[in-house]
C-alpha positions in Angstrom: -23.4 -23.9 33.8 -21.9 -26.8 35.8 -18.9 -26.9 38.0 -16.3 -27.9 35.3 -17.0 -24.9 33.1 -17.2 -22.6 36.2 -13.6 -23.7 37.1 -12.4 -23.5 33.5 -13.9 -20.0 33.0 -12.4 -18.9 36.3 -8.9 -19.8 35.1 -9.5 -18.0 31.8 -10.8 -14.9 33.5 -8.1 -14.7 36.1 -5.3 -15.3 33.5 -3.2 -16.7 36.2 0.0 -18.0 34.6 0.4 -20.7 37.2 -3.0 -22.2 36.5 -3.2 -21.7 32.8 -1.4 -24.9 32.0 -4.0 -26.8 34.1 -7.0 -25.3 32.3 -7.8 -28.6 30.6 -8.0 -30.5 33.9 -11.6 -29.3 34.9 -12.8 -30.4 31.4 -11.8 -33.9 32.2 -14.7 -34.0 34.8 -17.0 -34.2 31.8 -15.5 -37.5 30.8 -16.1 -38.8 34.3 -19.7 -37.5 34.3 -20.4 -39.1 30.9 -18.9 -42.4 32.1 -21.1 -42.5 35.2 -24.2 -41.5 33.2 -23.8 -44.5 30.9 -22.4 -47.1 33.3 -23.8 -46.3 36.7 -27.0 -44.4 36.0 -27.6 -45.9 32.5 -29.4 -42.8 31.3 -29.0 -41.8 27.7 -30.7 -38.5 28.1 -28.3 -37.6 30.9 -25.4 -38.4 28.6 -27.0 -36.2 25.9 -27.3 -33.3 28.3 -23.6 -33.7 29.2 -22.6 -33.9 25.5 -24.7 -30.8 24.7 -23.1 -28.8 27.5 -19.6 -30.0 26.4 -20.2 -28.8 22.9 -21.3 -25.4 24.1 -18.6 -25.1 26.7 -15.8 -26.3 24.5 -16.7 -23.8 21.8 -16.6 -21.0 24.4 -13.3 -22.4 25.7 -11.7 -22.4 22.3 -13.0 -18.9 21.5 -11.8 -17.4 24.8 -8.5 -19.2 24.7 -7.8 -18.1 21.1 -8.7 -14.5 22.0 -6.3 -14.5 25.0 -3.5 -16.1 23.0 -3.8 -13.6 20.2 -4.0 -10.7 22.7 -1.0 -12.0 24.6 1.3 -12.2 21.6 0.0 -8.9 20.2 0.9 -7.3 23.5 4.3 -9.0 23.4 5.0 -7.8 19.9 3.8 -4.2 20.7 6.1 -4.2 23.8 9.1 -5.4 21.8 8.7 -2.8 19.1 7.9 0.1 21.4 10.6 2.8 21.2 13.1 2.2 24.1 13.8 5.9 24.6 10.1 6.6 24.9 9.9 3.8 27.5 12.8 5.3 29.3 11.2 8.8 29.5 8.0 7.2 30.8 9.9 5.5 33.5 11.6 8.7 34.5 8.1 10.2 35.1 7.1 7.1 37.1 4.9 5.7 34.3 5.8 2.1 33.5 4.6 0.3 30.4 4.8 -3.4 31.4 5.6 -6.4 29.3 3.0 -9.2 29.3 3.5 -11.6 32.2 5.5 -14.7 31.5 4.5 -18.2 32.4 6.5 -18.9 35.6 8.2 -16.8 38.2 11.6 -17.7 36.9 10.7 -16.4 33.5 9.0 -13.3 35.0 12.1 -12.4 37.0 14.3 -12.9 33.9 12.0 -10.7 31.8 11.9 -7.9 34.4 15.7 -8.0 34.7 16.0 -7.5 30.9 13.4 -4.7 31.0 15.3 -2.9 33.7 18.6 -3.4 31.8 16.9 -2.0 28.7 15.7 1.1 30.5 19.0 1.7 32.2 21.0 1.3 29.0 18.6 3.6 27.1 19.0 6.3 29.8 22.7 6.2 29.5 22.7 6.1 25.7 20.5 9.2 25.5 23.5 11.4 26.4 26.0 9.3 24.6 26.6 8.9 20.9 24.7 6.3 18.8 22.0 3.8 19.6 24.0 0.6 19.4 23.5 -0.2 23.1 19.8 0.4 22.8 19.6 -2.0 19.8 21.8 -4.6 21.6 19.4 -4.7 24.6 16.4 -4.9 22.3 18.0 -7.8 20.5 18.8 -9.5 23.8 15.3 -9.0 25.0 13.9 -10.4 21.8 16.3 -13.3 21.9 15.2 -14.2 25.4 11.5 -13.9 24.5 11.6 -15.5 21.1 14.7 -17.5 20.2 15.9 -19.1 23.5 12.7 -21.2 23.9 13.2 -22.7 20.5 16.8 -23.8 21.3 15.9 -25.4 24.6 12.4 -26.9 24.5 12.6 -28.2 28.1 13.2 -24.8 29.6 10.8 -22.8 27.3 9.0 -21.1 30.1 8.8 -17.6 28.7 5.8 -18.2 26.5 2.6 -18.3 28.6 0.4 -20.5 26.4 3.1 -22.7 24.8 2.0 -25.9 26.6 -1.7 -25.4 25.6 -0.8 -24.7 22.0 1.1 -28.0 21.7 -2.0 -30.1 22.6 -3.1 -32.0 19.5 -4.9 -35.0 21.1 -7.3 -33.7 23.8 -9.6 -36.6 24.8 -13.1 -35.4 25.5 -16.2 -37.8 25.5 -14.4 -40.4 23.5 -13.2 -37.9 20.8 -9.7 -36.8 20.1 -9.6 -33.1 19.5 -6.8 -31.2 17.8 -6.7 -28.1 20.0 -3.8 -26.6 18.0 -5.8 -26.7 14.8 -8.9 -25.1 16.3 -6.8 -22.3 17.8 -5.1 -21.9 14.4 -8.4 -21.3 12.7 -9.5 -18.7 15.3 -6.2 -16.9 15.3 -6.1 -16.7 11.5 -9.5 -15.0 11.7 -8.2 -12.6 14.5 -5.1 -11.8 12.4 -7.2 -11.0 9.4 -9.5 -8.8 11.5 -6.5 -7.0 13.1 -5.1 -6.2 9.7 -8.6 -4.9 8.6 -8.7 -2.7 11.7 -5.3 -1.3 10.8 -6.4 -0.4 7.3 -9.8 0.9 8.5 -8.0 3.2 10.9 -6.0 4.5 8.0 -9.1 5.0 5.9 -10.7 7.0 8.7 -7.7 9.5 8.9 -5.8 11.7 6.6 -2.7 10.8 4.6 -0.3 11.6 7.5 -1.5 8.4 9.3 0.3 6.2 6.8 3.2 6.1 9.2 0.9 4.6 11.9 -0.4 2.1 9.3 3.1 0.9 8.6 3.7 0.6 12.4 0.5 -1.5 12.8 1.5 -3.7 9.9 4.9 -4.3 11.6 3.3 -5.2 14.9 1.0 -7.6 13.3 3.9 -9.1 11.3 5.9 -9.7 14.5 2.8 -11.1 16.2 2.4 -13.5 13.3 6.1 -14.4 13.5 5.9 -15.2 17.2 2.8 -17.3 16.8 4.2 -19.2 13.8 6.7 -20.9 16.2 3.8 -22.7 17.8 1.0 -22.6 15.2 0.7 -23.2 11.5 -0.8 -20.0 10.3 -1.5 -18.7 6.8 1.2 -16.7 5.1 1.2 -13.1 6.5 1.6 -11.5 3.0 -1.4 -13.5 1.8 -3.4 -12.3 4.8 -2.4 -8.7 4.2 -3.4 -8.9 0.6 -6.7 -10.4 1.5 -7.4 -7.7 4.1 -6.3 -5.0 1.7 -8.6 -6.5 -1.1 -5.5 -6.8 -3.2 -5.6 -10.5 -4.1 -6.7 -10.1 -7.8 -7.1 -6.3 -8.2 -4.0 -4.3 -9.2 -4.6 -2.0 -6.3 -5.9 -2.3 -2.8 -7.7 -0.3 -0.2 -4.5 1.5 0.9 -3.7 2.6 -2.7 -7.2 3.8 -3.2 -7.2 5.8 0.0 -3.8 7.3 -0.7 -5.0 8.6 -4.0 -8.3 9.7 -2.5 -6.5 11.7 0.1 -4.1 13.2 -2.5 -6.9 14.3 -4.7 -9.4 15.7 -2.2 -7.1 16.9 0.7 -3.4 17.0 -0.2 -3.4 18.7 -3.5 -5.9 21.5 -2.7 -5.1 22.1 1.0 -1.3 21.6 1.5 1.5 24.1 1.1 5.1 23.0 0.4 8.1 24.6 2.1 11.5 23.7 0.6 13.3 24.9 3.7 11.8 22.1 5.8 11.0 19.7 3.0 7.5 19.4 4.3 3.9 20.0 3.2 1.8 21.7 5.8 -1.9 22.6 5.9 -2.6 26.0 4.4 -3.6 28.9 6.6 -6.9 29.1 4.7 -8.5 25.9 3.3 -11.7 27.4 1.8 -10.6 26.7 -1.7 -11.8 23.1 -1.5 -14.7 21.3 0.2 -14.3 19.7 3.6 -13.2 16.1 3.4 -15.7 13.5 4.8 -14.0 10.3 6.1 -15.4 7.1 7.6 -15.3 6.8 11.3 -12.7 4.2 12.5 -14.2 1.1 14.1 -14.4 0.7 17.8 -12.5 -2.5 18.7 -10.9 -4.1 21.7 -7.4 -2.7 22.6 -5.6 -5.8 21.7 -6.8 -5.5 18.1 -4.8 -2.3 17.7 -1.4 -2.2 19.5 -1.9 -4.9 22.2 -3.2 -3.2 25.3 -4.6 0.1 26.5 -1.2 1.4 27.7 0.4 0.5 24.4 -2.4 2.2 22.5 -1.9 5.4 24.5 1.9 5.2 24.0 1.8 4.6 20.3 -0.8 7.2 19.8 1.4 9.7 21.5 4.4 8.7 19.4 2.6 8.8 16.1 0.8 12.1 16.9 4.2 13.7 16.2 3.7 12.8 12.5 0.4 14.5 12.2 -0.1 18.0 10.7 2.5 17.7 8.0 3.6 15.5 5.2 7.4 14.9 4.9 10.1 12.3 4.3 8.9 9.9 7.0 5.4 9.8 5.4 6.8 9.4 1.8 9.1 6.5 2.9 6.1 4.8 4.5 4.0 5.3 1.4 6.7 3.8 -0.7 7.0 0.7 1.6 3.2 0.2 2.0 2.2 0.7 -1.7 5.2 -0.9 -3.5 5.9 -0.5 -7.1 2.4 -1.4 -8.3 0.6 1.0 -6.0 3.0 3.8 -6.8 2.5 3.2 -10.5 -1.3 3.5 -10.1 -1.0 6.7 -8.0 1.3 8.3 -10.6 -1.0 7.4 -13.4 -3.9 9.0 -11.7 -1.9 12.1 -10.8 -1.1 12.5 -14.5 -4.8 12.4 -15.3 -5.4 15.1 -12.7 -2.5 17.2 -14.2 -4.0 16.7 -17.7 -7.4 17.9 -16.6 -5.9 21.0 -14.8 -3.7 22.1 -17.7 -6.2 21.5 -20.5 -9.2 22.6 -18.3 -9.2 25.4 -15.7 -5.6 26.7 -16.3 -6.1 26.9 -20.0 -9.3 28.9 -19.7 -7.8 31.3 -17.2 -4.7 31.7 -19.5 -6.9 32.6 -22.4 -8.9 35.1 -20.3 -5.8 36.8 -18.8 -3.9 37.0 -22.1 -6.7 39.2 -23.4 -6.3 41.4 -20.3 -2.6 41.7 -20.8 -1.3 44.8 -22.6 -0.4 44.2 -26.2 3.2 45.4 -25.6 5.1 45.9 -22.3 8.6 47.1 -22.7 11.5 47.1 -20.3 11.9 50.7 -19.3 15.4 52.3 -19.3 17.4 52.6 -16.1 17.1 56.4 -16.4 13.5 56.2 -15.1 14.7 54.8 -11.8 13.2 51.9 -9.9 10.2 54.0 -8.6 9.4 54.9 -12.2 9.8 51.3 -13.5 7.5 50.0 -10.7 4.9 52.6 -11.4 5.1 51.8 -15.1 4.5 48.1 -14.6 1.8 48.7 -12.0 -0.1 50.8 -14.6 0.5 48.4 -17.4 -0.6 45.4 -15.4 -3.4 47.0 -13.5 -6.0 44.7 -15.0 -4.1 41.6 -13.9 -3.5 43.1 -10.4 -7.2 43.9 -10.0 -8.4 40.5 -11.5 -10.7 39.1 -8.8 -10.0 35.4 -9.3 -6.2 35.6 -9.5 -5.5 35.1 -5.8 -8.3 32.6 -5.5 -9.1 30.1 -8.2 -6.1 30.6 -10.6 -3.4 30.4 -7.9 -5.3 27.5 -6.3 -5.2 25.5 -9.6 -1.5 26.2 -10.0 -0.9 25.1 -6.4 -2.6 21.8 -7.2 -0.4 21.3 -10.3 2.7 22.1 -8.3 1.8 19.9 -5.4 1.3 17.0 -7.8 4.7 17.6 -9.4 6.4 17.8 -6.0 4.7 14.6 -4.8 6.0 12.7 -7.8 9.5 14.1 -7.4 9.7 13.3 -3.6 8.2 9.9 -4.0 10.9 9.0 -6.5 13.6 10.3 -4.1 12.2 8.1 -1.3 11.9 5.1 -3.6 15.5 5.7 -4.7 16.7 5.6 -1.0 14.8 2.3 -0.4 16.3 0.8 -3.6 19.8 1.9 -2.6 19.4 0.3 0.8 18.3 -3.0 -0.9 21.2 -2.9 -3.3 23.7 -2.3 -0.5 22.3 -5.1 1.6 22.3 -7.5 -1.3 25.8 -6.6 -2.5 27.7 -9.3 -0.6 25.4 -12.0 -2.0 26.0 -10.8 -5.6 29.8 -10.6 -5.5 29.7 -6.8 -5.4 32.5 -6.0 -3.0 34.1 -2.7 -2.1 37.6 -2.0 -3.1 39.8 -2.9 -0.1 42.1 -0.4 1.5 45.8 -1.1 0.8 48.7 0.2 2.7 52.0 1.2 1.0 53.6 -1.8 -0.6 50.4 -4.0 -0.6 49.0 -5.3 -3.8 45.3 -4.5 -4.3 44.8 -7.6 -6.5 45.9 -9.9 -3.7 43.6 -8.3 -1.1 40.7 -8.3 -3.6 41.1 -12.1 -4.2 41.2 -12.8 -0.5 38.0 -10.8 0.0 36.3 -12.6 -2.9 37.4 -16.0 -1.4 36.0 -14.9 2.0 32.6 -14.0 0.6 32.4 -16.9 -1.9 30.1 -19.0 0.3 27.6 -16.2 0.2 27.3 -16.1 -3.6 23.8 -17.4 -4.1 23.8 -17.7 -7.9 27.2 -19.4 -8.1 26.4 -21.9 -5.3 23.0 -22.8 -6.6 24.4 -23.3 -10.1 27.0 -25.6 -8.6 24.8 -27.5 -6.1 21.2 -27.1 -7.3 19.1 -28.2 -10.3 18.8 -26.3 -13.6 15.4 -24.9 -12.6 16.7 -23.7 -9.3 19.6 -22.1 -11.0 17.3 -20.3 -13.4 15.1 -19.0 -10.6 18.3 -17.8 -8.8 19.5 -15.9 -11.9 16.1 -14.3 -12.4 16.0 -13.2 -8.7 19.5 -11.8 -9.0 18.5 -9.9 -12.1 15.4 -8.4 -10.4 17.6 -7.4 -7.5 20.2 -5.6 -9.7 17.9 -3.9 -12.1 16.3 -1.1 -10.1 15.0 2.3 -11.1 17.8 4.1 -9.3 20.3 2.5 -11.6 19.5 4.8 -14.5 15.8 5.2 -14.9 13.8 8.2 -13.6 10.0 8.3 -12.9 10.0 12.1 -12.7 11.6 12.5 -16.1 8.8 10.4 -17.6 6.2 12.5 -15.7 7.7 15.7 -17.2 7.7 14.2 -20.7 4.1 13.3 -20.4 3.2 16.8 -19.1 5.1 18.3 -22.0 2.7 16.5 -24.4 -0.2 18.1 -22.6 1.0 21.6 -23.6 -0.1 21.3 -27.2 -2.5 24.3 -27.5 -1.0 27.2 -29.5 -2.0 29.6 -26.7 1.0 28.5 -24.7 3.5 29.4 -27.4 1.9 32.7 -28.6 1.9 34.2 -32.1 5.0 34.0 -34.3 7.5 36.9 -33.7 7.1 39.8 -36.0 10.9 40.3 -36.3 11.4 36.6 -37.2 13.6 36.0 -34.1 11.6 36.3 -30.8 8.9 38.3 -29.1 10.5 41.0 -26.9 7.8 43.5 -26.0 4.7 41.5 -27.1 2.7 39.8 -24.4 1.6 36.7 -26.2 3.6 33.9 -24.7 3.0 32.1 -21.4 6.2 33.4 -19.8 4.9 37.0 -20.1 1.7 36.0 -18.4 3.6 34.3 -15.6 5.8 37.4 -15.2 2.6 39.4 -14.6 1.3 36.8 -12.1 4.7 36.9 -10.4 4.4 40.7 -10.2 1.1 40.1 -8.3 2.7 37.6 -6.0 5.6 39.9 -5.1 3.4 42.8 -4.0 3.7 43.1 -0.2 0.5 42.5 1.8 -0.7 44.2 5.0 0.0 43.1 8.5 -3.2 41.1 9.0 -3.3 39.6 5.5 -1.9 36.2 4.4 1.0 36.1 1.9 1.0 34.0 -1.2 3.4 31.6 0.5 1.1 31.1 3.4 -1.9 30.5 1.2 -0.4 28.4 -1.6 3.2 27.4 -0.7 5.9 26.8 -3.2 3.8 24.5 -5.3 2.6 27.7 -7.1 6.2 28.5 -8.2 6.8 24.9 -9.2 3.8 24.8 -11.5 4.7 28.0 -13.3 8.5 27.2 -13.6 7.7 23.7 -14.8 5.4 25.0 -17.6 8.0 27.6 -18.6 10.8 25.0 -18.8 8.6 22.5 -20.8 7.7 25.3 -23.2 11.4 26.1 -23.7 10.8 29.7 -22.5 13.2 29.8 -19.5 15.9 32.0 -21.1 13.3 34.6 -22.3 11.6 34.6 -18.9 14.8 35.3 -17.0 15.8 38.0 -19.4 12.4 39.8 -19.8 10.7 39.2 -16.5 9.1 42.4 -15.1 10.0 41.7 -11.5 13.6 40.9 -12.3 13.9 44.2 -14.2 12.7 46.1 -11.2 15.2 44.3 -9.0 18.1 45.1 -11.4 17.2 48.8 -11.6 16.7 49.0 -7.8 20.1 47.5 -7.2 21.6 50.3 -9.2 19.8 53.3 -7.7 19.0 51.8 -4.3 15.8 53.9 -3.9 13.1 53.1 -1.4 9.9 55.0 -2.1 6.2 54.0 -1.7 4.6 53.7 -5.1 0.8 53.5 -5.1 0.9 52.0 -1.6 3.7 49.5 -2.4 6.9 49.8 -0.4 9.7 49.4 -3.0 12.3 47.9 -0.8 10.0 45.3 0.6 8.8 44.3 -2.8 12.4 44.0 -4.1 13.2 41.7 -1.1 10.3 39.5 -2.1 11.4 39.5 -5.7 14.9 38.4 -4.7 13.5 35.5 -2.7 11.3 34.4 -5.6 14.3 34.8 -8.0 16.4 32.4 -5.9 13.5 30.0 -5.6 12.9 30.0 -9.3 16.6 29.4 -10.0 16.5 26.3 -7.8 13.4 25.0 -9.4 14.9 25.5 -12.9 18.1 23.7 -11.9 16.1 20.7 -10.6 13.9 20.5 -13.7 16.8 20.9 -16.1 18.7 18.1 -14.3 15.9 15.7 -15.0 15.1 16.9 -18.5 18.7 16.9 -19.8 20.1 13.4 -19.9 23.6 12.6 -18.7 24.2 10.2 -21.6 26.7 11.9 -24.0 25.4 9.8 -26.9 21.8 11.0 -26.5 22.3 14.7 -25.8 19.8 16.9 -27.5 21.1 18.7 -30.6 21.0 22.4 -30.2 19.9 24.1 -33.4 21.6 27.4 -33.9 20.1 30.0 -36.3 22.2 32.7 -37.7 20.7 36.2 -38.2 22.2 39.1 -40.2 22.8 42.2 -38.1 20.1 44.8 -38.4 20.6 47.7 -40.9 19.8 51.3 -39.7 17.1 53.1 -41.7 19.5 55.9 -42.8 21.7 53.2 -44.5 18.9 51.1 -45.9 19.0 52.8 -49.4 22.8 52.9 -49.7 24.7 50.1 -51.4 27.8 48.7 -49.9 31.0 48.9 -51.9 34.3 47.3 -51.2 37.2 49.8 -50.4 39.3 48.6 -53.3 36.5 49.4 -55.8 36.4 53.0 -54.7 39.7 53.8 -56.3 
């Protein structure tokens, strides 16, 4: 290459801020060379050679400059969004994560002063209450980097490439080149690739990486916002939909991967713990096949978080969210998928639940009901708790010894319970997001809180003052007064969409339970009609009796080196059984006739602790009590969603009246009134 390109390439490689504004000067040498080739040397082929080199060099120049511009602003966005407390702790260990260099020394000094102030304020706020100072410093830093140059164009020296990005008429070999437009095209492609990299990284990891995906989207969004002050880029949401393959399809790559992870990894391998509100990987994951995922692409550091240091920092931060699925992940899923993606995932989960209930669980239920005793009574308290435990162990020996109970059957119930819990927790996270949206939109919709009134003050007067104060913010009223009819209609529709949210009276989980109730249509779930015409007491034909037997197996204490049912399957197992019992309207019978509950009641009376067939009675009663409390909590949650709070739509309770039973000795006697005996 010739000297002009060597000089230009040197400036681009060195990334010297003082020379970057002069990067177009060496290219002007091509104009002089072309002029001399035509006027002094009068050689057309020499001009053609110069023109060919200019075409090649200028393409390389635009490519390298666009790459540097995108990397710079990505680095800037990643630095702004980096947690300030994390930056402060790094500085305490003599590890500094630098902001990208500004354009001139004045701006650089200002930037470093703000960084030092940010770190100092963060260190002092760690031991104090609240994060207001931290956010104030962050806002000041963002204002200096982003808003100040827009207000004062002459002193806008914080953006490194601003002067170059304003060039729209670069004269080169008699052509006027719009450098801004060429860079826009390149950066649009880089932004699209960066979003694809973010989604590909999510597709190459498990569902817990959805928090990192949301962070990557936020960094790209801020990068887009910073660049849009100097370039005319495509809409960010449109670029995100295109990268997500969600332009025309009702679901995108993220929705498909979330469901894929739920189906093949989350449902069969995770255990729920209500104490922490988290799903964690089970101690043993041999019940399902190992998940095969695509390897994330290897890209330049600026395509991820902005720089190598930022990549390490953000990887360290988001590694804290791996290994479990909890409220942070669920909130990220809600924000990333949106209403449409959540609806798709819920529908597919219902299909999985349908296949589980009417497939494997139904077949196991039919098999185990045949192994159940025909009758299993509640022994009298006179036998004592050791006798009651021995009686049930003998009666349920076939269920206890069933080889697939602790493997396949409990695994299918765990999948069903995890699906139910995911739907419930997703709705709770969605409700939190909707409540935040409603609270933020309240001042613009004339929804004002009741003002506090001291003694003697009239609340009506203060309310009117408050309404007058917020009157300029009322979007619908102002547009109806100042805008056109079409604008007013759009404003009213937007106001309606903002007000009508699911949290205002609708429940996704209630619909899920109603759909599941329709799946329980096989007669095997309800059992044979009672012989006494009232209810089955000793007969083991209904599902709640089978679940009592399975709960007896779950409550048996295990050895020191063995895993408990909670460690293997979590509380999703209990949620599945309790949900089916409630939907079959067998909760009262289960609580009254459960085998384990009867053992616990008898043991509370006699207080005995004897080993029965290798089972320590006291340890088993402790486990029964924990399961009883857990079942009560699950029943309360399910009944809350199934029983509506609308007094006009309360379900009618049908009461049947039965005549008292007649003893056999009195069956042949006829009853006569006392006044007829005289």
